[in-house]
All heavy atoms as a GROMACS GRO file, in nm:
protein
  521
    1MET      N    1  -0.723  -0.886  -3.043
    1MET     CA    2  -0.588  -0.879  -3.018
    1MET      C    3  -0.506  -0.816  -3.121
    1MET      O    4  -0.537  -0.836  -3.241
    1MET     CB    5  -0.536  -1.024  -2.981
    1MET     CG    6  -0.399  -1.023  -2.934
    1MET     SD    7  -0.374  -1.178  -2.848
    1MET     CE    8  -0.208  -1.230  -2.896
    2ALA      N    9  -0.410  -0.736  -3.088
    2ALA     CA   10  -0.342  -0.660  -3.184
    2ALA      C   11  -0.244  -0.755  -3.273
    2ALA      O   12  -0.208  -0.868  -3.224
    2ALA     CB   13  -0.250  -0.556  -3.129
    3GLN      N   14  -0.219  -0.722  -3.398
    3GLN     CA   15  -0.136  -0.800  -3.481
    3GLN      C   16   0.010  -0.801  -3.424
    3GLN      O   17   0.078  -0.898  -3.437
    3GLN     CB   18  -0.137  -0.746  -3.623
    3GLN     CG   19  -0.052  -0.824  -3.714
    3GLN     CD   20  -0.063  -0.779  -3.856
    3GLN    OE1   21  -0.126  -0.672  -3.889
    3GLN    NE2   22   0.001  -0.835  -3.958
    4TYR      N   23   0.051  -0.688  -3.373
    4TYR     CA   24   0.192  -0.687  -3.318
    4TYR      C   25   0.181  -0.642  -3.169
    4TYR      O   26   0.101  -0.561  -3.141
    4TYR     CB   27   0.277  -0.584  -3.395
    4TYR     CG   28   0.288  -0.618  -3.544
    4TYR    CD1   29   0.212  -0.558  -3.634
    4TYR    CD2   30   0.386  -0.710  -3.586
    4TYR    CE1   31   0.221  -0.581  -3.767
    4TYR    CE2   32   0.398  -0.738  -3.724
    4TYR     CZ   33   0.311  -0.673  -3.810
    4TYR     OH   34   0.327  -0.704  -3.941
    5LYS      N   35   0.274  -0.702  -3.099
    5LYS     CA   36   0.285  -0.658  -2.948
    5LYS      C   37   0.422  -0.596  -2.932
    5LYS      O   38   0.520  -0.669  -2.969
    5LYS     CB   39   0.260  -0.773  -2.858
    5LYS     CG   40   0.267  -0.748  -2.715
    5LYS     CD   41   0.208  -0.855  -2.629
    5LYS     CE   42   0.319  -0.915  -2.547
    5LYS     NZ   43   0.279  -1.035  -2.469
    6ILE      N   44   0.429  -0.482  -2.878
    6ILE     CA   45   0.558  -0.416  -2.859
    6ILE      C   46   0.569  -0.382  -2.712
    6ILE      O   47   0.497  -0.296  -2.665
    6ILE     CB   48   0.579  -0.297  -2.957
    6ILE    CG1   49   0.575  -0.339  -3.098
    6ILE    CG2   50   0.715  -0.224  -2.916
    6ILE    CD1   51   0.588  -0.224  -3.190
    7PRO      N   52   0.671  -0.440  -2.642
    7PRO     CA   53   0.699  -0.389  -2.506
    7PRO      C   54   0.754  -0.251  -2.506
    7PRO      O   55   0.834  -0.217  -2.597
    7PRO     CB   56   0.801  -0.493  -2.452
    7PRO     CG   57   0.838  -0.572  -2.564
    7PRO     CD   58   0.754  -0.548  -2.686
    8VAL      N   59   0.716  -0.175  -2.403
    8VAL     CA   60   0.756  -0.030  -2.389
    8VAL      C   61   0.807  -0.016  -2.256
    8VAL      O   62   0.746  -0.046  -2.156
    8VAL     CB   63   0.638   0.062  -2.417
    8VAL    CG1   64   0.678   0.209  -2.396
    8VAL    CG2   65   0.573   0.040  -2.554
    9ILE      N   66   0.933   0.056  -2.252
    9ILE     CA   67   0.991   0.087  -2.116
    9ILE      C   68   0.988   0.243  -2.120
    9ILE      O   69   1.071   0.305  -2.186
    9ILE     CB   70   1.127   0.037  -2.100
    9ILE    CG1   71   1.132  -0.115  -2.112
    9ILE    CG2   72   1.186   0.076  -1.969
    9ILE    CD1   73   1.280  -0.171  -2.131
   10PRO      N   74   0.891   0.310  -2.057
   10PRO     CA   75   0.881   0.459  -2.066
   10PRO      C   76   1.001   0.532  -2.007
   10PRO      O   77   1.028   0.643  -2.045
   10PRO     CB   78   0.754   0.484  -1.976
   10PRO     CG   79   0.686   0.359  -1.967
   10PRO     CD   80   0.789   0.246  -1.981
   11GLY      N   81   1.076   0.476  -1.910
   11GLY     CA   82   1.190   0.547  -1.848
   11GLY      C   83   1.140   0.645  -1.747
   11GLY      O   84   1.036   0.638  -1.698
   12ASP      N   85   1.234   0.738  -1.718
   12ASP     CA   86   1.202   0.845  -1.616
   12ASP      C   87   1.248   0.975  -1.669
   12ASP      O   88   1.292   0.984  -1.779
   12ASP     CB   89   1.260   0.810  -1.475
   12ASP     CG   90   1.410   0.778  -1.482
   12ASP    OD1   91   1.468   0.809  -1.590
   12ASP    OD2   92   1.467   0.737  -1.382
   13GLY      N   93   1.238   1.077  -1.586
   13GLY     CA   94   1.277   1.211  -1.639
   13GLY      C   95   1.182   1.254  -1.752
   13GLY      O   96   1.057   1.250  -1.743
   14ILE      N   97   1.236   1.285  -1.868
   14ILE     CA   98   1.161   1.320  -1.982
   14ILE      C   99   1.118   1.202  -2.056
   14ILE      O  100   1.046   1.198  -2.166
   14ILE     CB  101   1.228   1.419  -2.071
   14ILE    CG1  102   1.353   1.360  -2.140
   14ILE    CG2  103   1.260   1.557  -2.001
   14ILE    CD1  104   1.404   1.435  -2.258
   15GLY      N  105   1.172   1.080  -2.025
   15GLY     CA  106   1.139   0.954  -2.092
   15GLY      C  107   0.994   0.931  -2.121
   15GLY      O  108   0.956   0.898  -2.234
   16PRO      N  109   0.904   0.935  -2.015
   16PRO     CA  110   0.767   0.905  -2.042
   16PRO      C  111   0.699   0.992  -2.149
   16PRO      O  112   0.624   0.956  -2.234
   16PRO     CB  113   0.697   0.924  -1.914
   16PRO     CG  114   0.804   0.902  -1.813
   16PRO     CD  115   0.931   0.953  -1.876
   17GLU      N  116   0.734   1.125  -2.153
   17GLU     CA  117   0.676   1.217  -2.247
   17GLU      C  118   0.727   1.190  -2.387
   17GLU      O  119   0.656   1.181  -2.484
   17GLU     CB  120   0.710   1.359  -2.214
   17GLU     CG  121   0.650   1.415  -2.083
   17GLU     CD  122   0.717   1.375  -1.953
   17GLU    OE1  123   0.842   1.323  -1.964
   17GLU    OE2  124   0.658   1.395  -1.849
   18ILE      N  125   0.854   1.160  -2.400
   18ILE     CA  126   0.912   1.130  -2.532
   18ILE      C  127   0.862   0.998  -2.586
   18ILE      O  128   0.829   0.978  -2.697
   18ILE     CB  129   1.074   1.120  -2.521
   18ILE    CG1  130   1.129   1.260  -2.478
   18ILE    CG2  131   1.127   1.080  -2.654
   18ILE    CD1  132   1.096   1.380  -2.571
   19THR      N  133   0.845   0.898  -2.492
   19THR     CA  134   0.803   0.769  -2.533
   19THR      C  135   0.657   0.778  -2.580
   19THR      O  136   0.616   0.717  -2.682
   19THR     CB  137   0.812   0.671  -2.416
   19THR    OG1  138   0.947   0.661  -2.373
   19THR    CG2  139   0.760   0.529  -2.453
   20GLN      N  140   0.577   0.860  -2.518
   20GLN     CA  141   0.433   0.876  -2.553
   20GLN      C  142   0.427   0.933  -2.691
   20GLN      O  143   0.349   0.892  -2.778
   20GLN     CB  144   0.360   0.963  -2.454
   20GLN     CG  145   0.216   0.988  -2.484
   20GLN     CD  146   0.132   0.857  -2.493
   20GLN    OE1  147   0.159   0.763  -2.417
   20GLN    NE2  148   0.039   0.842  -2.591
   21VAL      N  149   0.503   1.039  -2.715
   21VAL     CA  150   0.499   1.102  -2.846
   21VAL      C  151   0.553   1.004  -2.963
   21VAL      O  152   0.494   0.996  -3.062
   21VAL     CB  153   0.594   1.228  -2.856
   21VAL    CG1  154   0.614   1.286  -2.993
   21VAL    CG2  155   0.527   1.329  -2.768
   22ALA      N  156   0.649   0.921  -2.924
   22ALA     CA  157   0.701   0.820  -3.019
   22ALA      C  158   0.599   0.721  -3.051
   22ALA      O  159   0.570   0.685  -3.163
   22ALA     CB  160   0.823   0.752  -2.972
   23ARG      N  161   0.516   0.678  -2.946
   23ARG     CA  162   0.402   0.582  -2.968
   23ARG      C  163   0.291   0.655  -3.053
   23ARG      O  164   0.237   0.580  -3.144
   23ARG     CB  165   0.351   0.545  -2.837
   23ARG     CG  166   0.436   0.450  -2.761
   23ARG     CD  167   0.382   0.405  -2.626
   23ARG     NE  168   0.244   0.368  -2.636
   23ARG     CZ  169   0.152   0.366  -2.533
   23ARG    NH1  170   0.206   0.408  -2.418
   23ARG    NH2  171   0.035   0.329  -2.555
   24GLU      N  172   0.267   0.772  -3.035
   24GLU     CA  173   0.166   0.843  -3.110
   24GLU      C  174   0.205   0.848  -3.258
   24GLU      O  175   0.131   0.832  -3.356
   24GLU     CB  176   0.139   0.979  -3.060
   24GLU     CG  177   0.056   0.973  -2.925
   24GLU     CD  178   0.058   1.110  -2.856
   24GLU    OE1  179   0.088   1.218  -2.918
   24GLU    OE2  180   0.016   1.117  -2.737
   25CYS      N  181   0.331   0.877  -3.290
   25CYS     CA  182   0.378   0.882  -3.416
   25CYS      C  183   0.378   0.748  -3.488
   25CYS      O  184   0.329   0.733  -3.605
   25CYS     CB  185   0.533   0.926  -3.428
   25CYS     SG  186   0.544   1.101  -3.377
   26ILE      N  187   0.406   0.644  -3.413
   26ILE     CA  188   0.401   0.509  -3.472
   26ILE      C  189   0.257   0.470  -3.487
   26ILE      O  190   0.215   0.410  -3.600
   26ILE     CB  191   0.476   0.408  -3.382
   26ILE    CG1  192   0.625   0.443  -3.377
   26ILE    CG2  193   0.454   0.259  -3.422
   26ILE    CD1  194   0.697   0.377  -3.271
   27ASP      N  195   0.169   0.497  -3.399
   27ASP     CA  196   0.025   0.467  -3.412
   27ASP      C  197  -0.037   0.545  -3.539
   27ASP      O  198  -0.127   0.485  -3.603
   27ASP     CB  199  -0.057   0.511  -3.290
   27ASP     CG  200  -0.026   0.417  -3.168
   27ASP    OD1  201   0.016   0.295  -3.188
   27ASP    OD2  202  -0.053   0.463  -3.056
   28ALA      N  203   0.013   0.658  -3.574
   28ALA     CA  204  -0.034   0.738  -3.686
   28ALA      C  205  -0.008   0.658  -3.820
   28ALA      O  206  -0.077   0.687  -3.915
   28ALA     CB  207   0.032   0.875  -3.694
   29LEU      N  208   0.082   0.570  -3.821
   29LEU     CA  209   0.105   0.481  -3.931
   29LEU      C  210  -0.006   0.382  -3.966
   29LEU      O  211  -0.017   0.326  -4.071
   29LEU     CB  212   0.237   0.404  -3.927
   29LEU     CG  213   0.358   0.492  -3.910
   29LEU    CD1  214   0.486   0.411  -3.878
   29LEU    CD2  215   0.384   0.573  -4.044
   30GLY      N  216  -0.097   0.354  -3.862
   30GLY     CA  217  -0.201   0.269  -3.878
   30GLY      C  218  -0.176   0.121  -3.863
   30GLY      O  219  -0.254   0.042  -3.896
   31VAL      N  220  -0.055   0.093  -3.807
   31VAL     CA  221  -0.025  -0.042  -3.780
   31VAL      C  222  -0.091  -0.092  -3.654
   31VAL      O  223  -0.097  -0.020  -3.557
   31VAL     CB  224   0.131  -0.056  -3.766
   31VAL    CG1  225   0.175  -0.204  -3.735
   31VAL    CG2  226   0.201  -0.017  -3.887
   32ASP      N  227  -0.136  -0.208  -3.651
   32ASP     CA  228  -0.218  -0.273  -3.540
   32ASP      C  229  -0.118  -0.317  -3.435
   32ASP      O  230  -0.068  -0.424  -3.443
   32ASP     CB  231  -0.306  -0.384  -3.592
   32ASP     CG  232  -0.394  -0.437  -3.476
   32ASP    OD1  233  -0.421  -0.369  -3.382
   32ASP    OD2  234  -0.446  -0.551  -3.492
   33ILE      N  235  -0.090  -0.223  -3.340
   33ILE     CA  236   0.012  -0.258  -3.233
   33ILE      C  237  -0.058  -0.252  -3.097
   33ILE      O  238  -0.132  -0.163  -3.065
   33ILE     CB  239   0.124  -0.153  -3.235
   33ILE    CG1  240   0.194  -0.161  -3.363
   33ILE    CG2  241   0.216  -0.171  -3.120
   33ILE    CD1  242   0.304  -0.054  -3.378
   34GLY      N  243  -0.032  -0.352  -3.015
   34GLY     CA  244  -0.064  -0.354  -2.877
   34GLY      C  245   0.053  -0.317  -2.793
   34GLY      O  246   0.157  -0.397  -2.799
   35TRP      N  247   0.050  -0.211  -2.724
   35TRP     CA  248   0.169  -0.167  -2.648
   35TRP      C  249   0.166  -0.227  -2.509
   35TRP      O  250   0.055  -0.229  -2.436
   35TRP     CB  251   0.170  -0.011  -2.630
   35TRP     CG  252   0.165   0.050  -2.758
   35TRP    CD1  253   0.068   0.120  -2.829
   35TRP    CD2  254   0.289   0.084  -2.840
   35TRP    NE1  255   0.114   0.174  -2.944
   35TRP    CE2  256   0.243   0.153  -2.953
   35TRP    CE3  257   0.420   0.043  -2.829
   35TRP    CZ2  258   0.337   0.194  -3.056
   35TRP    CZ3  259   0.507   0.088  -2.936
   35TRP    CH2  260   0.460   0.163  -3.040
   36GLU      N  261   0.272  -0.288  -2.462
   36GLU     CA  262   0.288  -0.354  -2.340
   36GLU      C  263   0.377  -0.263  -2.251
   36GLU      O  264   0.500  -0.266  -2.272
   36GLU     CB  265   0.341  -0.493  -2.348
   36GLU     CG  266   0.358  -0.568  -2.220
   36GLU     CD  267   0.413  -0.703  -2.233
   36GLU    OE1  268   0.484  -0.729  -2.342
   36GLU    OE2  269   0.402  -0.782  -2.140
   37ILE      N  270   0.329  -0.192  -2.157
   37ILE     CA  271   0.403  -0.103  -2.075
   37ILE      C  272   0.471  -0.181  -1.963
   37ILE      O  273   0.402  -0.255  -1.884
   37ILE     CB  274   0.316   0.013  -2.023
   37ILE    CG1  275   0.224   0.071  -2.120
   37ILE    CG2  276   0.399   0.104  -1.941
   37ILE    CD1  277   0.314   0.143  -2.228
   38LEU      N  278   0.601  -0.171  -1.966
   38LEU     CA  279   0.678  -0.256  -1.861
   38LEU      C  280   0.780  -0.160  -1.786
   38LEU      O  281   0.818  -0.051  -1.834
   38LEU     CB  282   0.767  -0.367  -1.932
   38LEU     CG  283   0.676  -0.463  -2.003
   38LEU    CD1  284   0.762  -0.555  -2.093
   38LEU    CD2  285   0.603  -0.560  -1.902
   39GLU      N  286   0.816  -0.210  -1.668
   39GLU     CA  287   0.910  -0.124  -1.586
   39GLU      C  288   1.051  -0.176  -1.589
   39GLU      O  289   1.069  -0.298  -1.598
   39GLU     CB  290   0.852  -0.120  -1.439
   39GLU     CG  291   0.726  -0.044  -1.434
   39GLU     CD  292   0.665  -0.056  -1.290
   39GLU    OE1  293   0.694  -0.154  -1.216
   39GLU    OE2  294   0.591   0.035  -1.251
   40ALA      N  295   1.148  -0.087  -1.582
   40ALA     CA  296   1.288  -0.128  -1.567
   40ALA      C  297   1.353  -0.016  -1.484
   40ALA      O  298   1.298   0.084  -1.453
   40ALA     CB  299   1.352  -0.129  -1.701
   41GLY      N  300   1.472  -0.046  -1.442
   41GLY     CA  301   1.552   0.052  -1.360
   41GLY      C  302   1.500   0.059  -1.217
   41GLY      O  303   1.449  -0.040  -1.159
   42GLU      N  304   1.498   0.182  -1.165
   42GLU     CA  305   1.460   0.203  -1.028
   42GLU      C  306   1.317   0.158  -0.991
   42GLU      O  307   1.302   0.089  -0.889
   42GLU     CB  308   1.482   0.356  -0.984
   42GLU     CG  309   1.476   0.371  -0.841
   42GLU     CD  310   1.532   0.507  -0.801
   42GLU    OE1  311   1.624   0.555  -0.857
   42GLU    OE2  312   1.470   0.559  -0.703
   43PRO      N  313   1.219   0.194  -1.077
   43PRO     CA  314   1.087   0.151  -1.042
   43PRO      C  315   1.077  -0.003  -1.041
   43PRO      O  316   0.996  -0.060  -0.951
   43PRO     CB  317   0.998   0.212  -1.161
   43PRO     CG  318   1.074   0.316  -1.224
   43PRO     CD  319   1.222   0.285  -1.200
   44ALA      N  320   1.141  -0.070  -1.130
   44ALA     CA  321   1.134  -0.220  -1.133
   44ALA      C  322   1.214  -0.272  -1.011
   44ALA      O  323   1.171  -0.368  -0.947
   44ALA     CB  324   1.199  -0.270  -1.254
   45LEU      N  325   1.319  -0.213  -0.976
   45LEU     CA  326   1.400  -0.244  -0.858
   45LEU      C  327   1.314  -0.244  -0.729
   45LEU      O  328   1.321  -0.330  -0.644
   45LEU     CB  329   1.524  -0.163  -0.851
   45LEU     CG  330   1.633  -0.206  -0.749
   45LEU    CD1  331   1.686  -0.337  -0.780
   45LEU    CD2  332   1.743  -0.104  -0.749
   46GLU      N  333   1.238  -0.136  -0.713
   46GLU     CA  334   1.150  -0.123  -0.602
   46GLU      C  335   1.040  -0.225  -0.596
   46GLU      O  336   0.999  -0.282  -0.498
   46GLU     CB  337   1.091   0.020  -0.602
   46GLU     CG  338   1.191   0.126  -0.569
   46GLU     CD  339   1.135   0.271  -0.597
   46GLU    OE1  340   1.013   0.285  -0.613
   46GLU    OE2  341   1.211   0.364  -0.590
   47LYS      N  342   0.989  -0.256  -0.716
   47LYS     CA  343   0.868  -0.346  -0.723
   47LYS      C  344   0.915  -0.488  -0.732
   47LYS      O  345   0.841  -0.584  -0.674
   47LYS     CB  346   0.795  -0.308  -0.852
   47LYS     CG  347   0.662  -0.382  -0.855
   47LYS     CD  348   0.578  -0.318  -0.981
   47LYS     CE  349   0.446  -0.379  -0.988
   47LYS     NZ  350   0.370  -0.313  -1.105
   48PHE      N  351   1.018  -0.530  -0.810
   48PHE     CA  352   1.054  -0.668  -0.831
   48PHE      C  353   1.194  -0.702  -0.775
   48PHE      O  354   1.238  -0.817  -0.795
   48PHE     CB  355   1.062  -0.690  -0.983
   48PHE     CG  356   0.932  -0.661  -1.057
   48PHE    CD1  357   0.925  -0.547  -1.134
   48PHE    CD2  358   0.830  -0.748  -1.047
   48PHE    CE1  359   0.803  -0.522  -1.212
   48PHE    CE2  360   0.712  -0.725  -1.117
   48PHE     CZ  361   0.701  -0.613  -1.193
   49ASN      N  362   1.257  -0.609  -0.703
   49ASN     CA  363   1.390  -0.639  -0.652
   49ASN      C  364   1.502  -0.667  -0.756
   49ASN      O  365   1.599  -0.728  -0.726
   49ASN     CB  366   1.390  -0.743  -0.542
   49ASN     CG  367   1.319  -0.698  -0.418
   49ASN    OD1  368   1.321  -0.583  -0.383
   49ASN    ND2  369   1.251  -0.790  -0.360
   50LYS      N  370   1.476  -0.623  -0.881
   50LYS     CA  371   1.582  -0.634  -0.985
   50LYS      C  372   1.552  -0.524  -1.087
   50LYS      O  373   1.436  -0.495  -1.118
   50LYS     CB  374   1.587  -0.778  -1.042
   50LYS     CG  375   1.456  -0.837  -1.088
   50LYS     CD  376   1.456  -0.962  -1.160
   50LYS     CE  377   1.526  -1.077  -1.088
   50LYS     NZ  378   1.524  -1.202  -1.161
   51PRO      N  379   1.654  -0.471  -1.144
   51PRO     CA  380   1.642  -0.351  -1.245
   51PRO      C  381   1.588  -0.410  -1.376
   51PRO      O  382   1.513  -0.326  -1.449
   51PRO     CB  383   1.772  -0.306  -1.256
   51PRO     CG  384   1.870  -0.409  -1.221
   51PRO     CD  385   1.799  -0.488  -1.115
   52LEU      N  386   1.602  -0.528  -1.414
   52LEU     CA  387   1.552  -0.589  -1.539
   52LEU      C  388   1.470  -0.717  -1.504
   52LEU      O  389   1.517  -0.822  -1.503
   52LEU     CB  390   1.658  -0.621  -1.636
   52LEU     CG  391   1.738  -0.506  -1.696
   52LEU    CD1  392   1.859  -0.554  -1.774
   52LEU    CD2  393   1.647  -0.419  -1.780
   53PRO      N  394   1.338  -0.692  -1.464
   53PRO     CA  395   1.255  -0.811  -1.423
   53PRO      C  396   1.237  -0.911  -1.532
   53PRO      O  397   1.255  -0.883  -1.654
   53PRO     CB  398   1.126  -0.745  -1.386
   53PRO     CG  399   1.124  -0.611  -1.441
   53PRO     CD  400   1.267  -0.570  -1.471
   54ASP      N  401   1.215  -1.038  -1.491
   54ASP     CA  402   1.204  -1.145  -1.577
   54ASP      C  403   1.091  -1.129  -1.691
   54ASP      O  404   1.112  -1.155  -1.806
   54ASP     CB  405   1.167  -1.274  -1.508
   54ASP     CG  406   1.285  -1.315  -1.414
   54ASP    OD1  407   1.400  -1.288  -1.444
   54ASP    OD2  408   1.260  -1.386  -1.313
   55ASN      N  409   0.982  -1.063  -1.650
   55ASN     CA  410   0.872  -1.039  -1.746
   55ASN      C  411   0.919  -0.951  -1.863
   55ASN      O  412   0.878  -0.965  -1.973
   55ASN     CB  413   0.742  -0.987  -1.683
   55ASN     CG  414   0.756  -0.851  -1.625
   55ASN    OD1  415   0.857  -0.810  -1.576
   55ASN    ND2  416   0.647  -0.781  -1.624
   56LEU      N  417   1.009  -0.857  -1.835
   56LEU     CA  418   1.056  -0.764  -1.935
   56LEU      C  419   1.147  -0.839  -2.028
   56LEU      O  420   1.128  -0.827  -2.160
   56LEU     CB  421   1.132  -0.653  -1.866
   56LEU     CG  422   1.217  -0.560  -1.957
   56LEU    CD1  423   1.127  -0.488  -2.051
   56LEU    CD2  424   1.298  -0.470  -1.884
   57ILE      N  425   1.244  -0.914  -1.978
   57ILE     CA  426   1.335  -0.990  -2.060
   57ILE      C  427   1.260  -1.095  -2.146
   57ILE      O  428   1.283  -1.106  -2.267
   57ILE     CB  429   1.432  -1.070  -1.972
   57ILE    CG1  430   1.512  -0.970  -1.886
   57ILE    CG2  431   1.524  -1.155  -2.061
   57ILE    CD1  432   1.597  -0.867  -1.968
   58GLU      N  433   1.162  -1.168  -2.090
   58GLU     CA  434   1.079  -1.257  -2.161
   58GLU      C  435   0.999  -1.196  -2.271
   58GLU      O  436   0.992  -1.251  -2.382
   58GLU     CB  437   0.976  -1.322  -2.060
   58GLU     CG  438   1.052  -1.421  -1.970
   58GLU     CD  439   0.961  -1.482  -1.864
   58GLU    OE1  440   0.838  -1.471  -1.882
   58GLU    OE2  441   1.013  -1.522  -1.759
   59SER      N  442   0.940  -1.079  -2.253
   59SER     CA  443   0.865  -1.015  -2.350
   59SER      C  444   0.953  -0.965  -2.473
   59SER      O  445   0.916  -0.978  -2.585
   59SER     CB  446   0.788  -0.888  -2.296
   59SER     OG  447   0.703  -0.826  -2.383
   60ILE      N  448   1.072  -0.911  -2.438
   60ILE     CA  449   1.159  -0.868  -2.549
   60ILE      C  450   1.208  -0.994  -2.626
   60ILE      O  451   1.203  -0.989  -2.746
   60ILE     CB  452   1.288  -0.794  -2.485
   60ILE    CG1  453   1.235  -0.658  -2.423
   60ILE    CG2  454   1.384  -0.771  -2.595
   60ILE    CD1  455   1.335  -0.588  -2.347
   61LYS      N  456   1.233  -1.098  -2.552
   61LYS     CA  457   1.275  -1.220  -2.630
   61LYS      C  458   1.161  -1.267  -2.722
   61LYS      O  459   1.187  -1.306  -2.839
   61LYS     CB  460   1.320  -1.334  -2.534
   61LYS     CG  461   1.455  -1.308  -2.473
   61LYS     CD  462   1.488  -1.428  -2.376
   61LYS     CE  463   1.633  -1.400  -2.311
   61LYS     NZ  464   1.658  -1.516  -2.219
   62GLU      N  465   1.045  -1.273  -2.668
   62GLU     CA  466   0.931  -1.322  -2.733
   62GLU      C  467   0.892  -1.242  -2.861
   62GLU      O  468   0.870  -1.282  -2.970
   62GLU     CB  469   0.806  -1.333  -2.654
   62GLU     CG  470   0.685  -1.375  -2.709
   62GLU     CD  471   0.566  -1.373  -2.617
   62GLU    OE1  472   0.579  -1.406  -2.494
   62GLU    OE2  473   0.449  -1.342  -2.661
   63ASN      N  474   0.906  -1.105  -2.840
   63ASN     CA  475   0.858  -1.011  -2.943
   63ASN      C  476   0.966  -0.956  -3.038
   63ASN      O  477   0.941  -0.891  -3.141
   63ASN     CB  478   0.784  -0.889  -2.877
   63ASN     CG  479   0.654  -0.930  -2.811
   63ASN    OD1  480   0.560  -0.975  -2.879
   63ASN    ND2  481   0.649  -0.934  -2.683
   64LYS      N  482   1.092  -0.980  -2.990
   64LYS     CA  483   1.204  -0.942  -3.066
   64LYS      C  484   1.209  -0.785  -3.097
   64LYS      O  485   1.272  -0.746  -3.203
   64LYS     CB  486   1.216  -1.018  -3.195
   64LYS     CG  487   1.233  -1.169  -3.173
   64LYS     CD  488   1.235  -1.247  -3.302
   64LYS     CE  489   1.260  -1.391  -3.275
   64LYS     NZ  490   1.162  -1.456  -3.204
   65ILE      N  491   1.158  -0.712  -3.005
   65ILE     CA  492   1.149  -0.570  -3.022
   65ILE      C  493   1.122  -0.510  -2.889
   65ILE      O  494   1.063  -0.568  -2.799
   65ILE     CB  495   1.043  -0.522  -3.131
   65ILE    CG1  496   1.069  -0.378  -3.159
   65ILE    CG2  497   0.908  -0.559  -3.084
   65ILE    CD1  498   0.985  -0.331  -3.285
   66CYS      N  499   1.159  -0.379  -2.866
   66CYS     CA  500   1.121  -0.302  -2.747
   66CYS      C  501   1.142  -0.155  -2.778
   66CYS      O  502   1.240  -0.114  -2.839
   66CYS     CB  503   1.212  -0.346  -2.627
   66CYS     SG  504   1.174  -0.255  -2.475
   67LEU      N  505   1.053  -0.065  -2.732
   67LEU     CA  506   1.061   0.078  -2.748
   67LEU      C  507   1.104   0.113  -2.608
   67LEU      O  508   1.049   0.099  -2.500
   67LEU     CB  509   0.930   0.132  -2.783
   67LEU     CG  510   0.926   0.289  -2.788
   67LEU    CD1  511   1.023   0.336  -2.899
   67LEU    CD2  512   0.784   0.338  -2.819
   68LYS      N  513   1.225   0.185  -2.605
   68LYS     CA  514   1.280   0.242  -2.484
   68LYS      C  515   1.315   0.392  -2.502
   68LYS      O  516   1.377   0.430  -2.591
   68LYS     CB  517   1.413   0.178  -2.445
   68LYS     CG  518   1.488   0.244  -2.335
   68LYS     CD  519   1.418   0.253  -2.200
   68LYS     CE  520   1.500   0.317  -2.095
   68LYS     NZ  521   1.462   0.454  -2.075
   0.00000   0.00000   0.00000
């Protein structure tokens, strides 16, 4: 298990590409991070019937960080 867990909301449009590059830059630092990919906005609305699902809010509260 990773030392740190960071929730990630990739977004849409160019969001996923930018988020992936940001993750690669952070990973290059050698910090032991477990990335937790979560959905928000329209994809979450379609899947969970709410734009900010409970699992997303809980993960951010628990980890006190989020990459968006």
